C-alpha positions as CSV (number, residue, x, y, z in Angstrom):
1,M,51.3,166.8,143.6
2,P,49.5,168.2,140.9
3,I,48.2,165.6,138.4
4,G,47.5,166.2,134.4
5,I,46.5,164.1,131.2
6,I,49.0,165.2,128.7
7,E,47.4,165.9,124.9
8,S,50.4,166.7,123.0
9,L,54.1,167.5,122.5
10,D,55.3,170.4,121.9
11,H,57.9,171.4,119.6
12,E,60.9,171.1,122.4
13,A,59.0,167.4,122.9
14,R,57.9,168.9,126.3
15,G,54.3,167.2,127.2
16,I,51.1,169.5,127.3
17,T,48.7,169.2,129.9
18,R,46.7,172.5,130.9
19,Q,45.3,173.2,134.7
20,A,42.3,176.3,134.9
21,G,43.3,177.8,131.5
22,K,46.9,177.7,132.1
23,T,49.3,175.8,129.7
24,I,51.6,173.4,131.3
25,F,54.7,172.0,129.5
26,V,56.1,168.8,131.2
27,D,59.7,167.6,130.3
28,G,60.1,164.0,129.6
29,A,56.0,163.1,129.4
30,L,54.0,161.9,126.4
31,P,50.5,162.3,125.0
32,G,47.7,160.3,126.6
33,E,50.0,159.8,129.8
34,T,48.5,160.6,133.1
35,V,51.2,162.7,135.3
36,E,52.1,164.0,138.4
37,Y,54.6,166.6,137.8
38,A,56.7,169.7,139.8
39,S,56.7,173.2,138.1
40,F,59.7,174.9,138.6
41,R,58.8,177.9,136.5
42,R,55.7,179.9,136.5
43,K,54.5,183.1,134.4
44,P,50.9,184.5,134.3
45,N,49.6,182.1,131.3
46,Y,52.1,178.8,131.4
47,E,53.9,176.9,134.0
48,L,57.5,174.5,133.0
49,A,57.3,171.9,135.1
50,H,59.2,168.1,135.6
51,L,57.8,164.9,134.9
52,V,57.7,163.5,138.7
53,A,55.5,160.1,138.4
54,V,53.8,158.5,135.3
55,N,50.7,157.1,136.7
56,Q,49.2,155.9,133.4
57,A,51.9,155.3,130.9
58,S,51.8,155.3,126.8
59,V,52.1,152.4,124.9
60,A,54.8,154.7,122.8
61,R,56.4,155.1,126.1
62,V,60.0,152.6,125.9
63,V,63.1,152.8,127.7
64,P,65.8,154.7,126.8
65,R,68.6,152.9,124.6
66,C,71.2,155.4,126.0
67,P,72.2,155.2,129.4
68,H,72.9,158.9,129.5
69,F,69.2,160.0,128.3
70,G,67.9,162.8,130.0
71,I,71.6,163.8,131.7
72,C,73.2,164.6,128.6
73,G,71.2,167.2,126.6
74,G,71.9,165.6,122.7
75,C,68.3,163.9,122.5
76,A,64.8,164.8,123.9
77,M,63.0,161.8,122.8
78,Q,64.6,158.4,123.6
79,H,61.9,157.5,125.6
80,M,59.3,157.8,122.6
81,D,58.6,154.9,120.0
82,P,61.0,155.9,116.6
83,A,57.8,155.5,115.2
84,A,56.0,157.4,117.4
85,Q,58.4,159.9,117.0
86,V,57.7,160.7,113.5
87,A,53.7,161.0,114.1
88,A,54.5,163.6,116.9
89,K,56.7,165.4,114.6
90,Q,54.0,165.2,111.8
91,R,51.4,166.9,114.2
92,V,54.2,169.3,115.1
93,L,54.4,171.1,111.8
94,E,50.7,170.6,110.9
95,D,49.8,172.3,114.5
96,S,52.6,174.8,113.2
97,L,51.1,175.7,109.9
98,W,47.7,176.2,111.4
99,H,48.5,178.1,114.7
100,I,50.8,180.8,112.9
101,G,50.0,180.4,109.2
102,R,46.4,179.2,109.1
103,L,47.3,177.0,106.2
104,R,46.5,173.2,106.1
105,P,48.1,171.5,102.7
106,E,46.1,169.9,100.1
107,T,47.9,166.8,100.6
108,I,49.5,165.6,103.6
109,L,52.9,163.8,102.6
110,P,54.6,160.9,104.0
111,P,56.8,161.5,106.4
112,I,60.8,160.7,105.5
113,H,62.6,159.2,108.3
114,G,64.9,156.2,108.2
115,A,67.1,154.1,111.0
116,P,66.9,155.5,114.3
117,W,70.1,155.1,115.8
118,G,74.0,155.7,114.4
119,Y,73.0,158.3,112.0
120,R,74.3,161.4,113.1
121,H,77.3,162.0,111.0
122,R,78.3,165.6,111.6
123,A,78.6,166.6,115.5
124,R,79.8,169.2,117.4
125,L,81.4,168.4,120.9
126,G,82.3,169.9,123.9
127,V,86.0,169.1,125.6
128,R,86.6,170.1,129.2
129,R,88.7,168.7,131.8
130,I,87.0,168.1,135.3
131,E,89.4,166.6,138.0
132,N,86.2,165.5,139.9
133,K,85.0,163.8,137.2
134,G,88.0,161.9,136.0
135,G,89.9,164.1,134.2
136,M,88.6,165.1,130.0
137,L,85.1,165.1,128.6
138,V,84.3,165.0,125.9
139,G,80.2,165.1,124.6
140,F,77.7,167.2,123.9
141,H,76.3,169.8,127.0
142,E,74.0,168.5,129.8
143,W,70.4,169.0,128.9
144,R,69.8,172.8,129.3
145,S,72.9,173.2,130.8
146,S,76.6,174.7,129.7
147,Y,78.4,171.5,131.4
148,I,79.5,168.9,129.2
149,A,78.2,165.6,130.0
150,D,79.8,162.8,130.9
151,I,79.0,159.8,128.0
152,R,81.1,156.9,127.7
153,S,79.4,156.1,124.4
154,C,76.5,158.1,121.8
155,A,73.6,156.1,120.8
156,V,73.0,158.5,117.4
157,L,76.7,159.4,116.3
158,A,77.8,157.0,113.7
159,P,79.1,154.2,115.8
160,Q,83.0,154.5,114.4
161,V,82.4,158.2,116.2
162,S,80.8,156.8,119.4
163,D,83.8,154.5,119.6
164,L,86.2,157.5,119.4
165,L,85.0,159.2,122.6
166,M,86.7,157.5,125.1
167,P,90.3,157.6,123.3
168,M,89.6,161.4,122.8
169,R,89.7,161.7,126.7
170,E,92.6,159.9,126.5
171,L,94.6,161.9,123.9
172,F,93.2,165.2,124.7
173,G,94.3,165.0,128.7
174,A,97.7,163.8,126.8
175,L,98.2,167.4,124.9
176,S,99.9,170.4,126.0
177,V,96.8,172.4,124.9
178,A,94.4,170.4,127.3
179,E,93.3,173.5,129.0
180,R,93.1,175.4,125.5
181,L,91.1,172.8,123.8
182,P,87.0,173.1,123.9
183,Q,85.3,171.7,121.5
184,V,86.1,169.1,118.8
185,E,84.3,169.1,115.8
186,V,83.3,165.7,113.4
187,A,82.4,165.3,110.2
188,V,81.9,161.9,108.6
189,G,82.2,161.3,104.5
190,D,81.8,158.0,102.7
191,E,85.4,157.5,102.6
192,C,86.8,159.1,105.7
193,T,86.1,160.5,109.7
194,A,87.8,164.3,110.2
195,L,87.9,165.1,113.7
196,V,88.4,169.1,113.6
197,L,90.0,170.0,116.8
198,R,89.4,173.9,117.8
199,I,92.7,174.9,119.9
200,L,93.4,178.3,121.4
201,Q,97.2,178.1,121.3
202,P,100.0,176.6,119.2
203,I,100.7,172.9,120.2
204,N,104.2,171.6,120.4
205,Q,106.0,168.6,119.0
206,R,105.1,166.3,121.6
207,D,101.1,167.5,120.5
208,E,102.2,166.3,116.8
209,E,103.5,163.2,117.7
210,L,100.4,161.6,119.4
211,L,98.0,162.9,116.8
212,R,99.8,161.2,113.9
213,Q,99.7,158.6,116.2
214,F,96.2,158.6,117.4
215,A,95.0,159.6,113.4
216,E,97.1,156.4,112.2
217,R,95.7,154.1,115.1
218,H,91.9,154.8,114.5
219,G,92.1,155.5,110.6
220,V,90.8,159.4,111.1
221,V,92.1,163.0,109.4
222,I,92.8,165.3,112.0
223,Y,91.8,169.1,111.4
224,L,93.3,171.6,113.3
225,Q,91.4,175.2,113.8
226,P,93.4,177.7,115.2
227,K,90.5,180.5,114.8
228,G,87.3,180.9,112.9
229,P,86.1,178.2,110.6
230,D,87.9,178.7,107.7
231,T,91.2,178.6,109.5
232,A,90.8,174.8,109.8
233,Y,93.7,173.0,107.9
234,R,94.2,169.4,107.7
235,F,97.0,168.0,109.8
236,H,97.5,164.3,109.6
237,P,97.7,163.0,106.7
238,L,97.6,164.7,104.1
239,P,97.4,162.8,101.1
240,G,94.6,160.4,101.9
241,P,90.7,159.8,100.8
242,R,88.5,162.8,100.4
243,L,86.0,164.1,102.9
244,A,82.6,163.8,100.5
245,Y,79.0,162.4,100.3
246,S,77.5,161.0,97.8
247,L,74.0,160.7,95.8
248,P,74.4,157.7,94.2
249,E,70.5,158.3,92.4
250,F,71.7,160.8,90.7
251,D,75.5,159.9,90.3
252,L,76.8,162.4,91.8
253,E,79.7,163.0,94.6
254,L,79.7,166.4,97.1
255,E,83.2,166.8,98.4
256,F,83.2,169.6,101.4
257,R,85.4,170.9,104.0
258,P,84.7,169.4,107.7
259,T,83.5,172.6,108.9
260,E,81.1,173.7,106.1
261,F,77.6,173.1,106.3
262,T,76.1,169.3,105.4
263,Q,72.7,167.5,106.6
264,V,73.6,165.2,109.3
265,N,71.7,162.1,108.5
266,H,73.5,160.9,105.0
267,A,70.4,158.0,104.7
268,V,67.2,160.5,105.1
269,N,69.1,163.7,103.0
270,R,69.4,161.0,99.7
271,V,65.4,160.7,100.6
272,L,65.2,164.1,100.7
273,V,66.5,165.0,97.7
274,R,64.9,162.8,95.6
275,R,60.9,163.7,97.3
276,A,62.3,167.6,96.6
277,L,63.3,166.6,93.0
278,C,60.1,164.7,92.0
279,L,58.1,167.7,93.5
280,L,59.9,170.1,91.7
281,D,59.9,168.1,88.9
282,P,62.9,169.6,87.1
283,Q,62.7,169.4,83.2
284,P,65.0,170.1,80.7
285,G,65.1,173.7,79.0
286,E,63.6,175.0,82.0
287,R,65.9,177.5,84.3
288,I,65.3,177.3,88.1
289,A,66.6,178.7,90.9
290,D,68.4,177.1,94.3
291,M,67.9,179.6,96.8
292,F,70.2,178.9,100.1
293,C,72.0,176.6,98.0
294,G,75.4,175.4,100.2
295,L,76.9,173.4,98.1
296,G,74.7,172.3,96.0
297,N,73.1,169.0,97.6
298,F,70.1,170.5,95.5
299,T,71.7,172.3,93.1
300,L,73.5,169.6,91.3
301,P,70.4,166.8,91.0
302,I,68.4,169.7,89.8
303,A,70.9,169.7,87.2
304,R,71.5,166.3,86.7
305,S,67.7,165.9,84.9
306,G,68.8,168.1,82.3
307,A,67.8,171.9,83.8
308,S,69.4,175.2,84.1
309,V,70.2,176.0,87.8
310,L,71.3,178.8,89.8
311,G,72.4,178.3,93.1
312,V,72.7,181.6,95.0
313,E,74.1,181.1,98.3
314,G,75.2,183.6,100.8
315,S,79.0,182.8,101.8
316,D,81.7,182.7,99.4
317,E,83.3,179.4,100.3
318,L,80.3,177.3,100.1
319,V,79.5,179.0,96.5
320,S,83.1,177.9,95.7
321,R,82.5,174.6,96.6
322,G,79.2,174.5,94.6
323,R,81.6,175.1,91.9
324,E,84.3,172.4,92.2
325,N,81.6,170.1,92.9
326,A,79.6,171.0,89.8
327,A,83.1,170.9,87.6
328,A,83.8,167.0,89.4
329,N,80.7,166.1,88.2
330,G,80.6,167.6,84.5
331,L,77.5,169.8,85.2
332,T,79.2,173.3,84.4
333,D,77.3,173.9,81.6
334,R,74.2,173.5,83.2
335,V,74.6,175.2,86.9
336,E,76.0,178.8,87.7
337,F,76.6,180.2,91.5
338,A,75.8,183.6,92.7
339,V,76.9,185.2,96.1
340,A,74.4,187.1,97.5
341,N,72.5,187.6,100.9
342,L,69.2,186.6,100.9
343,F,68.3,187.6,104.0
344,E,68.3,191.3,102.6
345,C,66.9,190.2,99.2
346,N,64.4,192.6,97.4
347,D,61.7,192.2,94.5
348,G,65.0,194.5,92.6
349,S,67.7,192.3,93.6
350,L,65.7,189.5,92.3
351,A,64.7,190.5,89.4
352,R,67.9,190.8,88.6
353,L,68.9,187.4,88.9
354,G,66.3,187.1,86.0
355,H,63.5,184.5,85.2
356,F,62.7,181.6,86.8
357,D,60.3,178.7,85.5
358,K,61.0,177.0,89.2
359,M,62.2,177.6,92.7
360,L,63.7,175.6,95.3
361,I,63.7,176.9,98.7
362,D,66.2,175.2,101.2
363,P,67.1,178.2,104.3
364,P,68.4,178.1,107.9
365,R,66.2,178.6,110.8
366,E,65.3,181.8,110.4
367,G,63.8,181.0,107.2
368,A,63.2,183.0,104.1
369,I,60.8,186.3,104.7
370,E,62.2,188.8,102.6
371,L,63.0,186.1,99.6
372,V,59.1,185.0,99.9
373,K,58.0,188.8,99.7
374,A,60.3,189.8,97.0
375,I,59.0,187.1,95.0
376,G,56.4,189.3,91.8
377,T,53.9,188.1,90.0
378,E,55.9,186.6,87.2
379,G,57.6,184.4,89.6
380,P,58.2,180.7,89.6
381,R,55.4,178.8,89.1
382,R,56.2,176.2,91.8
383,I,58.2,176.6,95.0
384,V,59.6,173.8,96.9
385,Y,60.5,174.5,100.6
386,V,62.6,172.2,102.6
387,S,62.8,173.6,105.9
388,C,64.6,172.9,109.4
389,H,62.1,175.0,111.3
390,P,58.3,174.2,111.2
391,G,57.5,177.9,112.3
392,T,59.4,180.2,109.8
393,L,58.1,177.9,107.5
394,A,54.1,178.3,108.6
395,R,55.1,181.8,108.8
396,D,56.4,182.1,105.0
397,A,53.7,180.1,104.1
398,A,51.1,182.5,104.5
399,V,53.2,185.3,102.5
400,L,53.2,182.8,99.6
401,V,49.8,181.9,99.9
402,S,48.1,185.1,101.4
403,L,50.1,187.8,99.1
404,K,51.4,186.0,96.5
405,G,48.5,183.8,95.2
406,Y,49.9,180.6,95.7
407,R,48.2,177.0,96.7
408,F,49.6,175.5,99.0
409,R,49.9,171.7,97.4
410,A,51.3,169.6,100.0
411,A,53.7,169.2,102.9
412,G,55.6,166.6,105.2
413,A,57.6,166.0,107.9
414,V,61.3,165.2,107.5
415,N,62.7,163.2,110.8
416,M,66.3,164.2,109.9
417,F,67.3,163.5,114.0
418,P,65.4,161.2,115.6
419,Q,65.5,160.9,119.1
420,T,65.3,165.1,119.1
421,A,63.0,167.3,119.2
422,H,64.1,169.0,115.9
423,V,61.5,168.9,113.1
424,E,62.5,169.1,109.4
425,S,60.2,169.2,106.7
426,V,59.4,169.8,102.4
427,A,56.6,172.0,101.1
428,L,55.2,172.3,97.7
429,F,53.3,175.6,96.9
430,E,51.8,176.3,92.9
431,R,50.5,178.9,91.1
432,P,46.9,178.0,90.2
């Protein structure tokens, strides 16, 4: 059995060792460990391998808290101390910036992190009837599989959601649409928890009664979604608490629909917004752009500072929600929203939005390459980039520095998803 010394982790939390010039990625291995492994896929330049034995363990290795770890694909790092996870993600960020963008920030920001358990306020759970596993399964997919993991609890979900996993199994198994209910989406707000049932055929009267009883017994709001996300509607109870989250530091409350994008980790999101606003330093009288603004997570805090803000987003629905949230928080005099496809941005379409003193960019995993390429010589003097993929951040940062003349002032990791390999970050760019 081959033996290797693990050097570091990759972006999927796999241990990296090297043998005869070939890189070996070992699932479940940690930096500093000496391990035995078995390769299951061989390519000319690399191999993928399973961990067989740990001959010398890392001091960061811990016993996974969840009994489903290793089978359920929801987590990848429960075998690593939470503080070490944060350090590893910071290194993934720095390695990506250097190897992809050939960049190092002038300052490394302290990483943002929070509670390692019970943090997840959003989740999309698969639903499937498997008779030889006891009937209905509700959970994440198994590790690198399309099968639904047989989980009875989940340590990263908000506790009140974890407590619903087994009751949901019983409920879904009793419905006439049990075979036509492929997923349930969970969204937790400050005042209520919403369950969105994706149903592929109409429910009957008995189903309706079972759903009402479940909602009242467990204190949740049930939505039904017959087609795409836009078709989700509130089923029961009709009156009641709104789905919303707060940013107390900025005296803001943002309402959202359960199928709309919001950050999964409310506590870390609050710290991230604070960090981004500190880096951006919005001032009264400035005009600031919030690109990929969503429903206003950064837009409204910027406006609360006294600056004028234009939020730009590709989704009509999210822009409408942003306008509603601006009005509800008394900020319509400082906020505008516009619908635009920023993935097809060019210098002309960007110029038509007007001059901006500063800009915040918060794109999805694909990054914002067309947007940063479109920024001209009269572009914003300061840019804060909030990223959910270190590779696309590195690519876009290289354009800002090498082609657009910005200084790469600072960057730091954000552990929005503890126990997973997901790396978010925030970066600051300034014109000299």
